[in-house]
N, C-alpha and C positions, 0 to 999 in steps of 0.2 A: 504242436503247438509250442515252437521253440522262439517264436521271433520277438522281439524286441521292438518296441518302439518308444522313442524321444521326442515330446513337441514344448516348443518355447513360444510362448507368447510376449512379443517386443512392442515398443510405440509405435511402431510403424508396420511391421512385417510379422506373421506368427510362420514358424520353423516346422519342418517335421524330418526326423531321422531316421529309418529303420534299418534294423540287421535280421536277416534270418538265418537258418541252421547252416547252411553252406557259405555263409561269411560273405552275402550282397549286400551292398548298402545303397537303399532308394532313398531319393530326398525329396521335398516339396516345399514348395514356398507360397505364400498368399495373402493378400491384405489382411491386417488385423482388422477385426468388425468389432468397432466400440460397444456398437447396440447389444449385441450377443456375442462374447469372446467365444463360444463353443462353435459358432459358425464358420469362423474361420480356420478351427480345430478341423474340423470334418471336411472342409473344403481341402485342407492337406492330405488328409485322410482319402478323399475320393482320386485328390489329383495322382496320389502315389499307388492307387489300386491297392489299397491294403485291404483284406479280409479280416476284420476284427475277431472272426472266432481262433485266427491262426496265433493271434498276439497273447503273448505268455506273460510278459512285462510291458504296461505302458505306463512312461514315467514323464513329468508333465511337471515344468517351471512357470512361473507366470509372474508378473509384478505387481498383480492385484491387490496382494497385501501391502507392499512399501507406496502404491498409488493411494490406497484409501487414507492411508495417514498423511502423505503428502497434500492431498486435494482436501482434507478434512471432512471425509464424506463418511466415516465411521458410524456407529451405533451411540445412540445416548448413553453413554457409560457413568454408572454410579462406585463411590468407592465406599466401602465399610471397612472402616480401621481403627487401632486403639485409641483410647481416650486420650487426648492429648495431642495427638500427632496428625489431624486433617489437613495442616497445612504442610506436612514434609514434602508433600509432589509440587507443589507451588513455590515454595523457597529454595528448593533444589538445593545449588552449589553459590559460593558467593565469591566463586570465580569469573572474571569478565572476559570472555574470548574475544570480543574485540576492542582491545583496549582503546585505542586510539578513535572509535568512532563515535562522535557525540550524541549520534541519533541512535546509540544501539539499544534496541527492545529484549527484553528475555521472551523466549517463547511462552507463547498462549497457552495454559493447561488444557489439555482434552478433556478434562473432569473440570467444571465450575464447580467454586467452594460450596454452593448449596448442594450439590450433590455427592458431597464428600460428609459423610455422617460416621461420628465416633460411638463406640461402645467401649463399654466397662470391659476390662482384663487388662492382665498383664503378666508374660512370660520373661523371669530375667534372663540375662544374656550366657547363665549357665543352663538354661533350660529348665529351672525351676518354676512353679505357678506361685507368682505375689499375690494376684487378684485373679479369683475366678471368675470366669467369664459369665457374664449377665446377659441370659438369655434372652430374657424381655427386653432386652436394648437391642438386640439381634434383629427380634420378629418386630420391633418397632420401624428399625431402620429398613429392612427389607420392605415392610408394607408403606414407608412412604416413597422409596425410591419407584415402587411398582405405581406409585400414585401418580408420581411426576415424570413418568412415560420411559423410565430406563430401561433398557433393551439388553443390556449386560451390566453386570458388577462385579468389580474386582474386590475380594476379600484379603486383606494385606495387614497382619497385624505384626508387633512390635517384636523382634527374636524368633519368629515362627520358623525359622529356617534349620535352628535347635532343637523345639519342639513345636510341632504342629497341632497339636491337640485341639487347641481352642477354634484353630483355622478350620479342621475339617470339622467342628461341630458347628460352627457359625456356616459354613457351607450349606451341611444338612437342613439348617432352618432357614436359610434364604430359599433355598430350591422346594420347601414346604409353603412358604409364604409366595414366591414369585416363580413357581415352576415353568413358565415359559422363559425366563432371562437365561442368558448366557453367562454362566460362572466360571471365574478363573481366580483360584487360590494360590497366593504367592508361594507357597513352598511346593505346589507342582510345578511350576514355570521355572523356579530358581530359587535352589537352596543355599544362599550366598547372602553373606551380612552387605551393608550400605544399603540403608533405606530407601533413601531416594532412587538409588538407581533401581532397586528389586520393586518399589512402588511403580515406578515408570514403566518397567518392562511387562510389569503384570496389566497394568494400565494397558498396554499396546495391544496383548492379548487380548483383552476384553474388549476392546474398541473394534477390532479388526475381525473378532468372531461371525458375527453374523454374518457378514460378508464373505469371508472365505469359505465356512461352515455351507451357506448356500451355493456358490458358485461351486463347490469342489462337491460337494453333492448331486447338484443336477447334472455336472457334467460326467460323473460317475454313473448318474440313472442313464443317461443318453448313450454311452457306451455299452453297457448292460443291454440296453433296447437295441444296439447293434449286434449283438451276438457274441460280446466281449465276456470271456469268462475267467482271465486271467488277473494276475495283481496291480490295482491302481496305486502307483507312488507318487509320491510328490517329493521335487529337489527342495532341499534346506539350505537355510544359508551357511552353512557348515561345511558345505561340500557333500555332504551324504545326502541318501534318499530316505525316506519314511511313507508309513501306508497313509493310504488316505484318512482313514480313523484316527490316527494320531495327529495327521494334518489340521483336522478339523478342531481338536482339543489342544493344540499349539500351534496357530496357525503364526506365532509372532517368530518361530524359526524358520518362516519361509519366506522375510522380509526381501532376501536378496537371490533368493530360490533361481532366477535365469541367469543372472550376468556370471555367478561363481561355476557354474558348468563348464564355462568355456576356459577357465582358469584350470580346473581339474586336466581337461582333455591337453591343456599346453603343457602342464608337469608331464604328463602321457608321452607325449609328443617330443618332450625333450630328451626323454629317457630314450626312447627310439632313436633320435639322431645324435645320441652321445653329447648334448648340450645340456646339461644340468640345472645351470642358471638361464633363466628365461624372464623376460618382463612381457605380462601378456596385455595385449593392448586390442579392445575390441569396440569398434564403433559401429552403432547401428543407424537407426535412422532417426533416432530422439538423443539418445546421450554417449558418449565415450567413456569406456572404462578402464583401468592399468590396475595392475597387479603384480607382486613378485613373487616368482615360483624360485625356491631355493633347493637345490638337490634333487629337484623334481616333484617337489612337495608345495602344494599352495601354503601361505602365510595366514594360519588362523590366528586371530586375536578375539578376547572377551569385552573391550571396550568399543562400542560401535553407540552413533549417531544418526537416527533415522531425520532425514532433511538436513543433514551437515552438523557441524562440532558448534557453529555459533547460535543457531537458533532452533536445533533440533531435539529429539527427544531421546534419552539413552536407553539403549537396551544393552542389556548384560549377559546374552548367550553368545558361545561361540560362532563365530563368522568368519569366513576368507576375507582378508583385508584387501579391500577394494577402495579405490579413489574414482569417485564419477563426475563428470562434467556435462553440463549442456551441451555439447555439441555434437551433434550426428547429421546424417544425411540430409534429414527434413528441418534442421535450426534454420528459424529466419533471419536474413540479414535486415537490419535496418539502421538509420542514422537517427542520432541522438538530437536533443535542443542544441546542443553545443557544435554541431557539423561533425561529430565521429562517427565513424562507420563502426557497427557492432554487429555481432553474431551469437543468436541464441539468449538465453537459453528455450525461449518458446519456441516449441517445434511444428510444423504444419501437420505431423502424424500421417496416417493412411488416407484422412478425411477433412481436408478435401486434396493434402499432400502438396508437395512441390508443385510449383505452376507448370513445369514440365509435364505432368501428370496428367494434364487436361481432365481435372477432376473438379475444377471451379476454383483453384487456388491461384491467386494473383501476386503472392509476395515472395520475394527471391528467396532460396535456400541453399544451401552447401550443393545439393545436385543439380539445380539449377545453373551455380558457377562451374561445376566440374564438366556438364554436358557443353557448356561454351566454351570451355576450354579445350574441347576436343578431348578428354580424357575418358568420356564416356560413349559409346554407338549408341545414336538415337533409334538405329531399327533393330539392336542386338541387345537391348536391355531384359534381363530374363529368360536369355534365350529368344527373345522376339515375341516374347507371351504382352509384354507391356511396350509398345514402343513410345518415345519419348519427344515432345515437341518442343523443337529449339526455339522456334520463333514464340511461344510463349516464354520461354525462359530468358531469352533476348528484352523481351517486352517487360516482363516482370524486374530486370535489373535495371533496364533503361529509366522507366519510370520511379522506381523507389529509391536506387543508387545512383547511377551512374549522373543523370540530370542534375540532382538536388547539390551533388558534389563536385560537379563540372570536369567529368573524366569519361571515357570511352568504355564502354560496356566491357571489351576484356579486361581492362585496367579493373574495373569494379569487379569482375568475377576473380579476378588474382589477390586483392586486397582482402577478398570473402576467405578464399582459401588460406593465404596468410596467415589470417586472424584464427582462424580454427584450426591451421595447424600448431599456432602457438599456445592456443589454449588446452591443448592436448597433450603438448610438451611439458606443461607445466603441472599436468596430473601424472606422467613419467615419471616427472623429476620427483613428485612428492612419495611415489612408492620405492624410489631408488634412493637419490641424493638424500633426501630429508630423514631416511631410515639409516643412513650411515655406508651405504653402497653404491658403488661407481657403476653407473649405467654402461662405460667402455668394455665392464668385465660379463656383460650379458648380451644376450640375442633378444631380437624385439620380434614377438609372434602376433601378427596380425591378423584378427578375425572380425566378423561383423561383414554385413554387406558394403560399407565404406572403408572398413578398415585397410583394405590391401591398396585403396586411391592414394591414402595420405602416409601409410608408415614409412616411407623409406625417407619423406620429409621430415616426420616427427624423429627419426631415427638419428639423421643427420644433424637435427641442430643440437642432441645431445649425445654426439662423436659415438651412436651403437653401431658397430662395424657391420652387425650381420642382421638382416630382417629375414622370418621365415611365413611363409605362406601355406599354411596346411593344406590339404585336402578340404573341400568342401566349407571353405571359410566364410561364406554367408550365412550357412547354419551351423556354425561351430559350437556353440552354446548348446543346442539339440544334440549334437553329435557328443559331446563330453557326457551328456546324462547318460549314454550308453555307457562309460566307464564306471559310474558312481555305484559306490559300496552303501549299503546301509548302514547308517550311524546315528548314533545316541551317545549324547554328552552329558556326564553326570558331575555334580559338584557339592561339596559339604564343605561349609567352614567348621574350620578347627583351631582356633589360635592356641598358640603354647609354643615354649622354648622348644627349638629342635635337638638340646642337647640334653634334656630333662624327659622328652617325649617319650612314652611306651610302645614300642613296636607292635608288644600283641595288640594294644588297642588301633593301633592305625592299621595293623592287618585286618582286624574285622571290622574296621571301617569300610574300607576298600573291598573286603569280602560281601557286606550288604549292599553296596552299589553294584559289583559283578554279579549278586543275585538277581536284580531287578534287571538289569541289562538283560542278562539271559534271557527273561521270561518276555522281555518287550522283542527282541531279535526273534525268538520261537515264534511270537505270535506273527511275526511278519513274515514268517514262511524260512528265515533263516536254519540251515541246519546248523548243530553245535560244532560240528570241524569245521564250517566255514568262518565261525567266529575269533573276533581276538579281541582282549582288553588290553587298550594302553593306558598306562597308569603315570601321572605326573602328581607335581605338590607345587604349590605357590609358596615361594619364601620370600622374605627381606630383612634386612637390619633393622633390629629394633628400634624403633622410633622411626623407621621410614613409613610413607603411605601406601606405598605401592609397592609390588613384588614382581618376582622374575619366576618363571615357569621351569622346573627342572623334571627331567625325567626320572619314575622311579621304576627298578625292575619287578618281574612279577613273582609270585610265591611269596612265601613267608618273611615278613621284615624282620631285621635283627638291628642291634647297637651297631654293627658295623655298617652294615647298609647305610643308616643314619647316619652316621660320620664322615661314611662318603660323600652324602649327599651336599655336605656343607663346603667340600674342597669344590663339588661341581658349580655350585651356587656362587663363590669366590673367582672362579674361572670366569660365569657366565658376566658378572658383575662388570669385571674388566673390560671383557670383551664389548659389552655393552654401552659402559659410562668411562672407560679408561681409569677405573680406579677400583680397590676392594681395599677390605678391611679385615684382614684374618682374625683380629682379635676382637672385633664388636660381635657381640651375641645374634644367633640369628633366630627368626620366628618362624615357625610352621603357621600359615594361613588359611590357606585351602586345599582340599584333597580333591582331586579331578580323575576322572575317568571317563575313555572315551570307547565304545564298544563299536565296532566295524563288523561288518558282515558281508563277506563278499556274495554278490548277487550270482547263481550259476547261468551261465553264458554270456557273461560280460564280452564285451567287443576285445578282439585282439588284434595283434597287428598284422596277422595273417586273414582278417576278414577287408583289409583295405584292398580296391580294385586295383588291378594290374596296370600300369600305366606302359607297359611293352607289347600291348596288345594291338595298339592303334597304328595308322600306317604312316607314311612320312610326315613329317610336321609340314605345315604349309603357313604362308603367311602374305596380307594384304599390308598395306601402310594407309596411313592418314597422317595429318600436321595436327601438332598438340602443342599448345602453349606453354612454354616453360620460363618464369623470369622474365615475362615481356618478350620473349623470343618465340617465334614459332619453329618447330623442327619436325621435320618428317619422321615417323617412327614406324617401324616394323609392328604390325598387329598380328599376335599368334592366339591360336585356339588353345587352349590348357591340354584339353584330350589328346590333341594332336602332337604335342611335346612327347619326346621318348627319354628314360632313365638315362641320364649322362648329358644331356642335351644342355649346351650353353647358350643363353641370350643375353645379348649384349644392350645395354642401353644407349640412347634411349626408345624405349617400345614399350608396346602395352599388349598384356597378356590378359585373354579373355576365358570367361568361363559363365555357367547359365547364372549364378548367383553373386558374381563379384568382380571387379575388375583391377587387376595389378598395375601399378605404373614403375618404371623404372625410368630413374633419371640421366642424364648423359653421364658416362663413367662407371655406373652400375653394371654387375654382373649377376647373372641369375643361372642357376644350375637346378635341375629337377632330380633331385634324390628317390632312392630306391622305395623310399615310403611313400612317395607321391607329393611330397611337399616340396615347395619351391624355396630354397636357400639363394640369398640375394646378399651379394658381400657389396659394400657400399665404396663408390671410388671417391675421388676427390669432387669437393663441391664444385658446379657447374657455374 
């Protein structure tokens, strides 16, 4: 029982990748079944021929949590908070994200004001009790929320991140009065200051808890009924995995559980290729995602907005920094009232899907455009399992785009592709140029079913010199999960001057977090020898609002070590902002600890299937439209390529779950890892 299985549920397809003890990789893909997501999971299991009794670790990622928030389909939620602070959640911050939009509207709170109830209590900023908790107030609030039909309750008290005693007792009382409610206590979700962000994060956890808990529980029950007795793990937004039990308690940590796995896989691939600086580009059926990988590691941030910065909800847990745009293979093309051609963000999904799927869709999508341009083979989509209807695609383009705009079907298809390429280029710019990184210093890794189709065009737009197509690009997010370690992040706010901080007290604070982390990792089956704790501290110049994160060595801290942190902070501040002030006092704000446990049997380089076992490469050809000109392209089957073989563009490289397009002047070579490395030529 040494098999590892990873399943990723996307907006259009559900993907599965498995790895057995002999290093053999198996993969499967099926349409996402919206009515019952587990059906798509078990369809993949059936296609891959997996015996669940042989599975040791089943790792799962999905977008169910974030979709619940975006679609506003979570549970009716209430808030119990300190007297005088019921409106913190609605007031939020005074910033105006979209300064030039006269019609800008602040996000509508997930909890209405009548469901935000106050109780008498007060903890001071130093953790002392200023006003004793009024238990009668808590009981009355819990009863009122129960009467109003609240299914989830967030308990958020002022300064509970320092002293959670009142919050703990209030949680016990709420559970007594409303035993069926899903209760989220802010100190268990986030031990960090900033009342609005902590409240929002706790509310998000409560809001999605019933939906995620029910889904995770039902899927686990179905797996157990299928003879699965191994570890059921859930992918987190921070790039790690955790047990299903912890996922039910902290579902807010799974908001971006699907996309981040591909970024983790990109980092591992970059190390294998000797390319540590990479941009992860994942284009699926519904969205496209971009993220930065530096020195083989994904960039993790603690400030994130579910639904976008302008109108989303802040979540202050660690998450891999991903920029997402509504641009996927299923993104629908349409003409606005002013006669402009638009693509997305609405997607045709898997039901009905693009017009060419023949499942009832009649609106043109990016996939339909690629099919009309000759970039997809109608009889070889998903290895021939799902033939595509060219005439339906042409009809959808003709009726909805070409005739209204007075252009040919091919011109309409090229317009759609150009627009979606431009949208995705902006996402890549946001994670690179906007962060102070030159994209010309990176390689672009293209994954997702549609990523390899568009990667070269996106890279050329940003002068990125190299594109990497990994093995199994269409199921790469699931593949990345095979590399994921167990991970839990801890934070404690402790605002104090760095030069007068007590090293012994800081050592004890880190030790307390490490003790909690060891217990959690042990409960999730991680051997102590496979666990490591990474310590960091958030520092800022006195008077600043936000911080920079500086690494802290393990073991007992000393005054000399703390003094050394000052120099590191000045260097980091200069690198980030091009200025530093060695005379300015520095403050400690937060202590952070990341507990990482390596899962036994994780995927390795040796597990990749050999590409040298195939016979002589064969090639056919077909005409593909590039920038208004059709060109004859060689068509290669990826499994027939041999290590070191060079393919010159224009060309098409097909495989079971994806298609790679080489533009004129491009040059691709098959690396020994099985990845295709494309060197871009001059723009055609």
